C-alpha positions as CSV (number, residue, x, y, z in Angstrom):
1,M,-12.3,-26.3,-14.9
2,S,-10.3,-23.5,-14.2
3,K,-11.1,-20.0,-15.0
4,Q,-9.2,-18.4,-17.5
5,R,-8.0,-14.7,-17.0
6,T,-8.7,-12.4,-19.7
7,E,-5.6,-10.5,-21.5
8,A,-6.5,-7.2,-19.4
9,D,-6.0,-9.0,-16.3
10,R,-2.6,-10.3,-16.8
11,L,0.3,-8.6,-15.7
12,P,2.5,-7.0,-18.2
13,I,5.6,-9.1,-18.8
14,S,7.5,-6.4,-17.1
15,Q,5.7,-7.0,-13.7
16,R,5.2,-11.2,-13.7
17,I,6.9,-12.6,-10.8
18,D,10.4,-14.1,-12.3
19,Q,12.8,-15.3,-9.8
20,R,15.3,-14.8,-12.8
21,M,14.9,-11.1,-12.6
22,P,17.2,-10.1,-9.4
23,N,15.5,-6.6,-9.5
24,P,12.3,-6.0,-11.8
25,G,12.1,-2.9,-9.7
26,R,14.6,-1.2,-12.2
27,R,12.1,-1.5,-15.0
28,T,11.6,2.1,-17.0
29,M,9.2,4.4,-15.9
30,N,6.1,5.1,-18.3
31,P,4.7,8.1,-17.0
32,T,1.1,8.5,-17.8
33,N,-2.2,10.5,-16.6
34,W,-3.7,9.1,-13.4
35,A,-5.0,10.4,-10.1
36,I,-6.0,8.9,-6.8
37,Q,-7.8,10.4,-3.9
38,G,-8.5,8.6,-0.7
39,E,-7.3,7.2,2.4
40,L,-3.9,4.7,3.2
41,F,-3.7,3.0,6.3
42,L,-1.5,0.5,7.6
43,N,-0.4,-1.7,10.4
44,C,3.6,-2.4,10.7
45,S,6.1,-4.7,13.0
46,C,7.3,-1.5,14.5
47,T,6.9,-1.7,18.5
48,V,6.5,2.3,18.8
49,F,5.2,4.5,16.6
50,C,7.1,4.0,13.1
51,P,10.1,6.1,12.8
52,C,10.5,6.1,8.9
53,V,7.7,9.0,9.2
54,V,9.5,11.7,10.6
55,S,13.0,10.2,9.3
56,L,11.7,9.8,5.7
57,G,12.8,6.2,5.5
58,A,16.3,6.8,6.8
59,H,15.9,5.6,10.1
60,P,15.9,2.1,10.7
61,P,12.6,0.4,12.0
62,T,12.5,-0.5,15.7
63,E,12.7,-4.1,15.0
64,G,15.3,-3.7,12.2
65,H,13.0,-4.8,9.5
66,C,9.5,-3.7,8.4
67,H,6.9,-6.1,8.0
68,A,3.5,-4.4,7.2
69,W,0.2,-4.6,5.3
70,M,-1.2,-1.5,3.8
71,A,-4.8,-0.6,2.6
72,I,-6.0,1.8,0.1
73,A,-9.5,3.3,-0.1
74,I,-9.9,4.8,-3.3
75,D,-12.8,7.8,-3.0
76,D,-12.1,9.1,-6.3
77,G,-9.4,9.0,-9.0
78,H,-8.7,7.6,-12.4
79,F,-6.0,5.7,-15.0
80,E,-5.9,7.2,-18.3
81,G,-9.8,8.0,-17.8
82,E,-10.7,5.0,-16.2
83,S,-12.7,5.2,-13.4
84,L,-10.8,3.9,-10.0
85,A,-13.7,5.6,-7.7
86,G,-14.7,3.0,-5.0
87,L,-12.3,0.6,-5.2
88,N,-10.0,-1.0,-2.6
89,V,-6.3,-2.4,-2.6
90,G,-4.5,-4.3,-0.2
91,L,-0.5,-4.6,-0.1
92,L,1.7,-7.1,1.8
93,V,4.9,-5.3,2.3
94,D,8.1,-6.9,3.4
95,I,11.5,-4.5,3.9
96,P,14.6,-6.0,5.1
97,G,15.8,-2.6,6.8
98,R,15.7,0.8,6.1
99,M,12.5,2.0,4.3
100,G,14.7,4.5,2.1
101,E,17.3,1.7,1.3
102,G,14.5,-0.3,-0.9
103,N,14.7,-4.3,-1.3
104,W,11.1,-4.0,-0.8
105,K,9.2,-7.4,-1.4
106,V,5.3,-6.6,-2.2
107,A,2.1,-8.4,-3.1
108,A,-1.1,-6.4,-4.3
109,Y,-4.5,-7.6,-3.7
110,V,-6.8,-5.6,-6.1
111,D,-10.3,-5.1,-5.7
112,E,-12.3,-7.9,-7.6
113,N,-14.7,-5.3,-8.9
114,A,-12.1,-3.6,-10.8
115,T,-12.4,-3.6,-14.5
116,G,-9.4,-4.7,-16.5
117,K,-8.1,-1.6,-17.1
118,A,-8.4,-0.5,-13.6
119,Y,-6.4,-3.5,-12.4
120,N,-3.7,-3.4,-14.5
121,G,-3.6,0.5,-14.0
122,L,-3.5,0.0,-10.5
123,L,-0.7,-2.4,-10.9
124,Q,1.4,0.2,-12.9
125,I,0.8,2.8,-10.1
126,L,1.7,0.7,-7.5
127,S,4.6,-0.6,-8.9
128,G,5.8,2.8,-9.9
129,A,5.7,2.4,-13.5
130,A,3.1,5.0,-13.9
131,G,5.5,7.5,-12.3
132,G,4.3,10.5,-10.6
133,T,3.9,10.2,-6.6
134,T,4.8,6.5,-6.6
135,G,7.3,6.6,-9.2
136,L,9.9,6.2,-6.2
137,F,8.9,2.6,-6.4
138,T,10.6,1.4,-9.4
139,M,13.7,2.0,-7.2
140,L,12.3,0.5,-3.9
141,V,10.6,-2.4,-5.0
142,S,13.1,-5.4,-5.6
143,E,10.3,-7.9,-6.2
144,I,6.8,-8.4,-6.7
145,I,5.8,-11.6,-5.0
146,G,2.1,-11.5,-6.2
147,A,-0.8,-9.8,-7.7
148,E,-4.5,-11.0,-7.9
149,R,-8.0,-10.1,-7.8
150,A,-9.6,-10.5,-4.3
151,P,-12.7,-9.4,-2.4
152,V,-10.7,-6.5,-0.5
153,E,-13.1,-5.3,2.5
154,I,-12.3,-2.2,3.9
155,V,-14.3,-0.4,6.7
156,R,-13.6,3.3,8.0
157,D,-15.9,3.6,11.0
158,G,-14.9,6.7,13.7
159,K,-11.6,6.1,14.9
160,K,-11.4,2.5,13.7
161,R,-10.3,1.2,10.4
162,S,-10.0,-2.4,9.2
163,I,-9.4,-4.4,6.2
164,N,-10.5,-7.9,5.4
165,I,-9.0,-10.3,2.6
166,G,-10.1,-13.6,3.5
167,R,-7.8,-15.2,5.8
168,K,-4.9,-13.6,4.1
169,I,-5.3,-10.2,5.9
170,Q,-7.3,-9.5,8.7
171,G,-6.5,-6.1,10.5
172,E,-8.1,-3.5,12.5
173,I,-6.6,-0.5,14.1
174,E,-7.3,2.5,16.0
175,M,-6.6,6.3,16.1
176,I,-4.3,7.1,19.3
177,E,-6.5,9.9,21.4
178,G,-5.4,13.0,21.9
179,K,-5.4,15.7,24.6
180,S,-8.4,16.8,22.6
181,P,-10.8,13.8,21.8
182,D,-12.0,15.2,18.6
183,H,-8.2,15.6,17.4
184,P,-6.2,12.3,17.2
185,V,-2.3,12.1,17.6
186,M,-0.9,13.0,14.4
187,V,2.3,14.0,12.7
188,S,1.5,17.4,10.3
189,N,3.3,19.3,7.5
190,S,5.9,16.4,6.7
191,K,7.3,15.4,3.6
192,Y,6.7,11.9,3.9
193,W,5.6,10.1,0.6
194,M,2.3,9.1,1.6
195,G,1.4,12.6,2.5
196,P,2.2,15.6,5.0
197,D,-0.5,14.5,7.6
198,I,-0.1,11.3,9.4
199,I,-2.7,10.2,11.9
200,A,-0.8,7.7,14.8
201,A,-3.1,4.4,15.5
202,T,-2.1,1.1,17.0
203,G,-3.2,-2.1,15.9
204,L,-6.3,-4.0,17.2
205,R,-6.1,-7.3,15.8
206,S,-3.9,-7.8,13.0
207,K,-2.8,-11.0,11.0
208,V,-1.1,-11.8,7.9
209,R,-1.1,-15.3,6.4
210,D,0.3,-15.5,2.8
211,Y,3.3,-16.0,0.8
212,G,4.8,-17.6,3.6
213,R,4.4,-14.9,6.0
214,V,2.6,-15.3,9.4
215,W,2.5,-11.9,10.9
216,D,0.7,-10.4,13.9
217,F,0.9,-7.1,14.5
218,G,-1.7,-6.4,17.4
219,G,-0.4,-3.7,19.6
220,K,2.2,-2.6,17.2
221,S,2.4,0.7,15.3
222,A,0.0,1.7,12.8
223,E,-0.8,5.0,10.7
224,I,-3.6,6.6,8.8
225,C,-3.2,9.1,6.0
226,P,-5.3,10.9,3.7
227,I,-3.8,10.4,0.0
228,N,-3.6,12.9,-3.0
229,W,-1.6,10.9,-5.5
230,G,-1.3,11.4,-9.3
231,G,0.6,11.0,-12.3
232,P,3.3,13.4,-13.6
233,K,1.0,14.7,-16.7
234,P,-1.6,17.3,-16.1
235,L,-5.0,16.4,-15.9
């Protein structure tokens, strides 16, 4: 017998997958009170360090398109007072060209330990509907191809980061060592949407197998970024 999802775990109508909606990303924002502090890291299809960081999404990816997974480890945060601390999120991201030109297709994997309100809150944050730091996603994301609860395992160990979501996403990256072994190669004080300081990394083992995508980012560009995001309303 299949397990019924509770009402709280269902996507709002505006976020459900519907092929008849040519651009669900143009739904209006409903700015609200939220905050996330933690770390985002990713591995993408670029063969050298991602040019989106310094060009702010204006330069084409090295392969002409951007295929990527992203991992978000939330150390502290809330959505309208509901704690998000300790939750992990994985994203599958498919961008056909320049990051800044939009048309992103995104799937979200939300920590199975999230409460109903935290689950829906994270989907609103990551779709841009909650406004604030991620509000630009309402214009960049053209299709939400999936959203589900999942056992999202994230490990942060020294210079290495990894994410495992069953057989769907299995990724491990490592910081690129700089001249000083205690200070990895990084881009600082940028206006990049994720945050001002981006640590350069490279994929060690990195496979995606879901939603018809079969990707391998081993040896490709990766990055790590401390994040401090929030909604437009004061805490």
